[in-house]
C-alpha positions as CSV (number, residue, x, y, z in Angstrom):
1,M,0.0,0.0,0.0
2,P,1.4,3.4,-0.9
3,I,2.5,5.6,2.0
4,N,0.5,8.8,2.3
5,L,2.5,12.0,2.6
6,S,1.6,15.3,4.4
7,N,2.2,18.8,3.4
8,S,4.7,19.7,6.3
9,R,8.0,19.1,4.7
10,I,11.6,20.0,4.2
11,F,14.0,19.2,1.4
12,I,17.6,18.2,1.6
13,N,20.1,18.1,-1.2
14,A,23.5,16.5,-0.4
15,Y,25.6,16.6,-3.6
16,G,22.8,15.7,-5.8
17,V,21.1,13.2,-3.5
18,T,17.7,14.7,-2.6
19,L,15.6,13.7,0.4
20,R,12.2,14.9,1.5
21,F,11.3,14.7,5.2
22,E,7.7,15.1,6.2
23,T,6.0,15.4,9.5
24,A,3.0,17.2,11.0
25,D,5.0,17.7,14.2
26,T,6.3,21.3,13.9
27,G,9.0,20.8,16.6
28,L,10.3,17.6,15.0
29,L,10.4,19.3,11.6
30,N,12.3,22.4,13.0
31,E,14.8,20.2,14.7
32,I,15.6,18.1,11.6
33,S,15.7,21.2,9.5
34,E,18.4,22.7,11.8
35,D,20.3,19.4,11.8
36,F,20.6,19.6,7.9
37,T,20.8,23.5,7.6
38,Y,23.8,23.3,5.2
39,F,21.9,21.0,2.7
40,S,18.5,22.7,3.0
41,V,16.9,23.6,-0.3
42,P,13.5,24.8,-1.6
43,D,11.0,22.2,-3.0
44,S,13.2,20.1,-5.3
45,G,10.5,18.1,-7.0
46,D,10.7,14.3,-6.9
47,P,13.3,13.4,-4.3
48,V,15.5,10.3,-4.3
49,V,14.4,9.4,-0.8
50,T,11.2,10.3,1.1
51,I,10.8,9.9,4.9
52,K,7.6,10.6,6.9
53,A,7.4,10.7,10.7
54,V,4.0,10.3,12.4
55,V,3.3,10.8,16.1
56,A,1.1,7.7,16.5
57,P,1.4,4.3,17.9
58,P,2.8,1.5,15.7
59,D,0.1,-0.4,13.8
60,A,0.6,-4.1,14.6
61,A,-1.4,-5.0,11.5
62,T,1.5,-3.8,9.4
63,W,3.7,-6.7,10.3
64,K,1.1,-9.3,11.2
65,G,2.0,-12.6,9.5
66,A,5.2,-11.0,8.1
67,R,8.4,-13.1,7.8
68,K,11.1,-12.3,10.4
69,L,14.4,-11.5,8.8
70,F,16.7,-10.3,11.6
71,K,16.4,-9.9,15.4
72,S,18.7,-8.2,17.9
73,S,18.1,-6.8,21.4
74,K,17.7,-3.4,19.8
75,W,15.4,-4.1,16.8
76,T,13.6,-6.7,14.8
77,V,13.2,-6.6,11.0
78,F,10.3,-8.2,9.1
79,E,9.6,-8.5,5.4
80,T,5.9,-7.9,4.5
81,H,3.9,-9.7,1.8
82,C,4.2,-6.6,-0.5
83,G,7.9,-6.5,-0.3
84,T,8.4,-3.7,2.2
85,R,10.5,-4.0,5.4
86,V,9.2,-3.3,8.9
87,V,11.7,-2.4,11.7
88,L,10.4,-2.6,15.2
89,Y,12.1,-1.0,18.2
90,P,11.2,-2.2,21.7
91,E,10.9,1.3,23.0
92,G,7.8,1.8,20.9
93,L,8.7,2.7,17.3
94,M,7.9,1.1,13.9
95,C,9.5,2.0,10.6
96,E,7.9,0.7,7.3
97,Y,10.4,1.1,4.5
98,D,9.9,0.4,0.8
99,Y,13.3,0.2,-0.8
100,S,12.0,-0.1,-4.4
101,A,10.4,3.4,-4.0
102,E,12.8,4.7,-1.3
103,I,9.9,5.7,0.9
104,G,9.9,5.2,4.7
105,K,7.3,5.9,7.4
106,L,8.2,6.1,11.1
107,S,5.4,5.8,13.7
108,S,5.7,6.3,17.5
109,E,4.1,8.1,20.3
110,N,7.5,8.8,21.9
111,T,8.6,12.0,20.2
112,A,12.2,11.8,21.5
113,L,12.6,8.4,20.0
114,L,10.9,9.6,16.7
115,R,13.4,12.4,16.6
116,E,16.4,10.1,17.1
117,I,15.4,7.5,14.6
118,S,14.3,10.1,12.0
119,Y,17.8,11.7,12.2
120,L,19.6,8.4,12.0
121,L,17.4,7.1,9.1
122,I,18.1,10.3,7.1
123,L,21.8,9.9,7.6
124,S,21.7,6.2,6.8
125,R,19.8,6.6,3.5
126,L,21.7,9.7,2.4
127,G,25.0,7.9,3.2
128,E,24.2,4.8,1.2
129,K,23.2,6.9,-1.8
130,L,26.3,9.0,-1.6
131,D,28.4,5.9,-1.3
132,L,27.0,4.8,-4.6
133,C,27.8,8.2,-6.1
134,G,31.4,7.9,-5.1
135,L,31.3,10.1,-2.0
136,H,32.2,8.2,1.2
137,R,31.8,9.2,4.8
138,V,34.8,8.7,7.1
139,H,34.5,8.8,10.9
140,A,36.7,11.9,11.6
141,L,36.8,15.6,12.3
142,A,37.7,17.4,9.1
143,A,39.2,20.9,8.7
144,A,41.1,23.0,6.2
145,F,44.3,24.9,7.1
146,D,46.5,26.8,4.7
147,G,45.2,25.1,1.6
148,A,45.4,21.6,3.0
149,G,42.6,19.2,4.2
150,I,43.1,17.6,7.5
151,L,41.5,14.5,9.0
152,L,41.5,13.9,12.8
153,T,40.3,10.5,13.7
154,A,39.3,9.0,17.0
155,P,36.6,6.6,18.3
156,S,33.4,8.0,19.6
157,G,34.0,10.1,22.7
158,G,37.7,10.4,21.7
159,G,37.9,14.1,21.7
160,K,37.0,15.2,18.2
161,T,34.2,17.5,19.1
162,T,36.1,19.1,22.0
163,L,39.0,19.9,19.6
164,L,36.6,21.1,17.0
165,M,35.1,23.7,19.5
166,A,38.7,24.9,20.3
167,L,39.6,25.2,16.6
168,A,36.3,26.8,15.6
169,G,37.3,30.2,17.2
170,D,40.5,30.4,15.0
171,P,39.8,32.0,11.6
172,D,42.8,30.1,10.1
173,F,40.9,26.8,10.5
174,K,37.8,26.1,8.3
175,I,35.6,23.2,9.5
176,L,34.3,20.7,7.0
177,A,32.6,18.3,9.3
178,D,32.5,17.4,13.0
179,D,32.1,13.7,12.6
180,T,31.6,12.4,9.0
181,P,33.2,14.4,6.2
182,L,33.0,12.9,2.7
183,V,36.0,11.7,0.6
184,D,36.2,10.6,-3.0
185,S,38.5,8.2,-4.9
186,H,41.1,11.0,-5.4
187,G,41.4,11.8,-1.6
188,T,39.4,15.0,-1.9
189,L,37.4,16.0,1.2
190,F,33.9,17.4,0.9
191,P,32.1,19.3,3.6
192,F,29.3,17.4,5.4
193,P,28.6,19.8,8.4
194,L,25.9,18.8,10.8
195,R,25.1,20.3,14.2
196,A,27.9,19.5,16.7
197,G,26.8,17.6,19.8
198,L,28.5,18.3,23.1
199,S,28.7,15.7,25.9
200,E,27.4,16.5,29.4
201,D,30.9,17.1,30.7
202,S,32.1,19.3,27.8
203,P,33.9,22.4,29.0
204,F,32.2,24.4,26.3
205,I,28.7,24.0,27.5
206,K,29.2,27.0,29.8
207,N,30.0,29.2,26.6
208,F,26.3,29.0,25.6
209,P,23.7,31.0,27.5
210,G,20.4,29.8,28.9
211,N,18.7,27.3,26.6
212,A,20.8,27.9,23.5
213,L,21.8,24.2,23.5
214,M,19.0,21.7,22.6
215,I,19.1,18.3,24.2
216,F,19.3,15.4,21.9
217,K,18.2,12.3,23.8
218,R,19.5,8.9,22.7
219,R,18.4,5.4,23.6
220,H,21.7,3.6,24.3
221,Y,24.0,6.6,25.0
222,P,24.1,9.7,27.1
223,P,22.3,12.8,25.7
224,K,24.1,15.3,23.5
225,Y,23.8,19.1,23.7
226,L,23.4,20.4,20.2
227,V,25.3,23.6,19.2
228,P,23.3,26.1,17.3
229,P,23.6,25.5,13.5
230,D,25.1,28.9,12.8
231,F,28.1,28.2,15.1
232,F,30.2,27.0,12.2
233,I,27.9,25.5,9.6
234,S,27.3,28.9,7.9
235,K,30.9,29.1,6.7
236,P,32.4,25.6,6.1
237,A,35.4,25.1,4.0
238,P,35.0,24.1,0.3
239,Q,36.1,20.7,-1.0
240,I,39.9,20.3,-0.6
241,P,42.6,17.7,-1.0
242,C,43.4,15.8,2.2
243,K,47.1,16.0,3.1
244,L,47.3,15.1,6.8
245,I,45.7,12.5,9.0
246,F,45.9,12.5,12.8
247,L,44.9,9.8,15.3
248,L,43.7,11.6,18.5
249,K,44.3,10.0,21.8
250,R,43.3,11.4,25.2
251,S,46.1,11.8,27.8
252,A,46.8,13.5,31.1
253,K,50.2,14.7,29.6
254,P,50.8,17.9,27.5
255,P,49.9,17.6,23.8
256,L,52.3,15.9,21.5
257,I,52.4,15.1,17.8
258,E,54.6,12.3,16.3
259,S,54.8,10.6,13.0
260,A,52.8,7.4,12.4
261,S,53.6,4.4,10.2
262,S,52.0,3.5,7.0
263,L,50.6,0.4,8.7
264,W,48.8,2.5,11.2
265,M,47.3,4.6,8.3
266,I,46.0,1.4,6.6
267,L,44.5,0.0,9.8
268,Q,42.9,3.3,10.8
269,L,41.3,4.0,7.5
270,F,40.0,0.4,7.1
271,K,38.3,0.9,10.4
272,S,37.0,4.5,10.0
273,L,36.3,4.6,6.2
274,V,36.1,1.1,4.6
275,A,34.4,-0.7,7.4
276,G,32.5,2.4,8.4
277,D,33.1,2.0,12.2
278,G,31.4,5.0,14.0
279,I,29.5,6.1,10.9
280,P,25.6,6.1,11.3
281,Q,25.0,3.4,8.6
282,I,22.3,1.8,10.8
283,A,22.6,-1.9,10.3
284,E,18.9,-2.6,10.3
285,Y,18.6,-0.6,7.1
286,F,22.0,-1.0,5.6
287,I,22.1,-4.8,5.6
288,R,19.7,-6.5,3.2
289,P,20.2,-10.1,2.0
290,E,19.0,-9.8,-1.7
291,P,21.5,-10.6,-4.4
292,S,21.0,-7.2,-6.0
293,D,21.8,-5.4,-2.7
294,L,24.9,-7.5,-2.2
295,L,26.2,-6.2,-5.5
296,R,25.5,-2.6,-4.3
297,K,27.4,-3.3,-1.1
298,A,30.3,-4.7,-3.1
299,R,30.4,-1.4,-5.1
300,I,30.3,0.5,-1.9
301,F,33.2,-1.5,-0.4
302,A,35.2,-1.1,-3.6
303,G,34.6,2.7,-3.7
304,R,35.5,3.1,0.0
305,S,38.7,1.1,-0.5
306,L,39.8,3.3,-3.5
307,A,39.2,6.4,-1.3
308,A,41.2,4.9,1.5
309,L,44.1,4.1,-1.0
310,A,44.1,7.7,-2.2
311,L,44.4,9.0,1.3
312,I,47.2,6.6,2.1
313,K,49.0,7.7,-1.0
314,N,48.5,11.4,-0.6
315,C,48.6,12.0,3.1
316,A,51.1,12.0,6.0
317,G,50.0,10.3,9.2
318,F,50.6,11.4,12.8
319,H,49.7,10.5,16.3
320,F,48.2,13.4,18.2
321,R,48.2,13.1,22.0
322,L,45.5,15.4,23.5
323,S,46.0,17.0,26.8
324,P,43.1,17.9,29.1
325,D,43.3,21.5,27.9
326,P,41.4,22.1,24.7
327,A,43.1,25.4,24.0
328,A,46.6,23.9,24.4
329,N,45.6,21.2,21.9
330,A,44.5,23.7,19.4
331,R,47.7,25.7,19.8
332,A,49.8,22.6,19.5
333,L,48.1,21.6,16.3
334,K,48.4,25.1,14.8
335,K,52.1,25.3,15.7
336,F,52.7,22.0,14.2
337,L,51.0,23.0,10.9
338,L,52.9,26.3,10.8
339,D,56.3,24.6,11.4
340,E,58.5,24.9,8.3
341,S,59.8,21.4,8.8
342,H,56.3,20.0,8.3
343,R,55.1,22.5,5.6
344,H,56.3,20.0,2.8
345,S,53.8,17.5,4.1
346,V,51.1,20.1,4.1
347,K,51.9,20.9,0.5
348,G,51.6,17.3,-0.6
349,V,55.0,15.6,-0.2
350,R,54.7,12.8,2.2
351,R,57.5,12.4,4.6
352,A,59.3,9.1,4.9
């Protein structure tokens, strides 16, 4: 049965991949709109992907008699008789998704849950479509400095956003993305700026008055405090060749930057780019057992591998030990980049 669409909508265009998000909940619509401010466009006609969110209880008749495909402690996936997929979340949300038409409908009475899954589903579907277009997300902070693109990688909670906030006040750094910039098969970085999310213990929360930070509740993780979209999204860097990659590691010691081996580069990029660790791919939507989809995933894996090889070829790699002082870390990175002994790396000649 076709999924009915309402008139309350926003349009997103990420490098030619268009998405329409619809909901009658004004608060939810405004939040999603601010999340994707950088990619917001007027009515773009027929989108590649359409997602609708409804504040209503899941309808059990939707998956009654459906075949169960996957089950985990966090979700269950069914295939209905008409070929659509139904994903059930135990907290009280249902997503019905038609992959042939690329139309999804989310239903829940829990508005915080509806907001979280809407955001993640948008990222998942945009990300897969961008993968197929040759633009691949990498789990890293990305910035531009003196004509060079920089990737700073770390696991979730590893200090990327804290460093971002320290760098954002320096006009010599231009931010491309807080968490998932895009990279192509030539090693060029493309902006993918979303709202930065601060953890509860972030030293930068005090810099925002009153209720300037919106709380983003998450099921399995602590909440995030979302920075206003105009903090850095309004002036991101343009696409730029990547020249340096840093692995961030928290420490109680002063900041320190040291060279990293090629093996480290290979392992790190396989994890954060090829395998997509830390990227919101959303397994319940990304994994589909049909032969045609297995071919698509092979294309994605090959594309990500080519992008990783380009980064390994064109970039110098470094370990960056972060101190507890964000300002000191930002100063150390800038000093390192300005140092004449490393400028050759910035300009594209990789050091031995």
